N, C-alpha and C positions, 0 to 999 in steps of 0.2 A: 046460828052463826050470823054474826053481823057482817054483812058484806058492805064494803065501801063501794058506792057506785063509781064506776070508772067513766071518766069523761074523755072525750077525744082531746088530744093536745091542741092548744090554740093555734090558729093559722099563723104561719110565718109572715112577717111584713113583706110586701113586694120588694124585690130587688130594684135599686135605682136603674133606670135605663141609661145605657151608654150614649153619650152625645155623638151623633154622626159627624157633626162639625169638628169635634176634637179628633176623630179618626181621620177625617179628610185633611185637617191641618198637619197631622203627623205624616200622612202619605205625601202630601205636597211638599213638606219640608225635606223629606228624604229624597224625593225626586229633584228638588232644588239643589241639593248637594251633588247628586249624580249629574244633573244637566247644567251645572255651573250657574245656578241662580234663576233660571227661567221661571220657576214656580215658587220662588221665595216670597214674593209679595202676596200672592193668594194664600199661602200657608200662614203668614202673619195675620192676615185679615180673618181667616177662618178661626185661627186660634183665639184671637181677641173676642170674636163673636161667641165662640163656644164657651169660653170662661165666663163671659157675661151671662149667658143663658143658664149655665150650670149654677152660678151664684143665685140667680133669680128663682131657680127651681126649688130651692130649699130642701135639698136632699133627694129629690125625685129623679135627679139626673147625675150621672157620674162621668168621669173622663177628664177631670181637671189635670191629672198627670200627663195624659196624652196631649192635651191642649198646650201645656207648658213645654213639652218636648217638641211639639210642632212649632211653637213660637221660637224656641231656641234654634232649631234647625232652619227655620225660615229666615231668621235674622242672620244666621251664619251664612246661608246661601246667598243672601243679598250682599253681604260683605265680600264674599268670595267673588261674586260677579263684578263688583266694583273694582276689586283688585285686578282681576283679569282685564277689565276694560281699561284701566289705567296703564297696565303693562302693554296692551296692544296699541294704545294711542302713543305711548312713549316710543314704540318701535316704528309706528306708521308715520308720525309727524316728520321726522327727518327725511323719509322717503318722499313724502308729499312736497316738502320744501325743495328737495333736489329736483323733483320732476318739474316743479314750477320754474326753477331757474333754468333748467334745460330747455323748456318750452320758450321762455323769454329769450334765451340766447339764440335759439333757432329762428324765431320770428324777427329778431333784430338783424340777424345775418341776411335773411331774405330782404329786409328793408334796405340794408346797406348795398346789396347787389343790385336792387332796383334803382337806387340812387346812382350807383356807379354806371349802370347801363344808360340812364338818362343823361348823365354827365358826358359820357363818351359820345353819345349821339349829338348832344349840343355842341361839343367841341368839333366834331366832324362837319356838321352842317354850317357852323359859323367860322370855320377855319381858325380855330383857337389853338394856341401853342401849349406846351406842357406846363408853363408857369401860370397860365390864365386860370382864374378862379371864378366859377359861376356864382350867381346870386340865387336866392330862393325864387325870385320872380323869373329867372331864366329857365328853371327846371320845373317849378310847380305852379299849377293854375289850370283853369278850364281850357286854355289854348296852348298849354305847354306839354311837356313829355309825361308828367305825372300830375293827375288832377289835384290831389291833396298831398301835402308833405307828410311822409310817414312819421310815426312816433314810436320811439323805443318803448316796449311794453314794461320795461323796468324803470322808466322815468328818466332815462338818459337823453342827452341832446346830440343831434347829429351835426358834424362839421363836414362841409362839402369838400374842402381842401382843393389844391391845384389839380389840374387835369392829370398830371403825372402821378399823383398820389391817390390812393383809395380813400373813400369817405370813411370817417371814423365815428365811433360812439363814445360818449363820456363815461359810460359804465365800464369798469375794468373787465377785461376778458371778452367784451362784445366786439368781435372783429370777424372778418372772413378772410 
């Protein structure tokens, strides 16, 4: 009987190794979606590096699909974070503007009260009547009631007015 010699089957080619950067990009991309973009940029960087290494490996590495998915989720997470940032700034800017105007109004009111006090003291010490108007040199200076003339934080100018009237600011709404 002629027997055909049996040979062992040829060894299988080694399976390509999965790129760990591709896995990392996918995980970071998914985390970026969950955490609203905090890991989106590292996901994109890892995905680009993984795709480049997979191409250079010539079939010895796999995971291009994972890298592409990490790339897509990373870019989506970055876009999501930009949208959230724009929405938050749209809400915050009017509040910041309002707070600045409130602070300026409060500071201007303090300045007007300071000027009114100096004007009243000047009128009392110099026996001035209700129609008399002080000058800047009467109230402001090193030897006067206020060392430096106060300035409105909103850029307005102060009018001293007669003794019987309160000082005023040229900015609408700035009064006490």
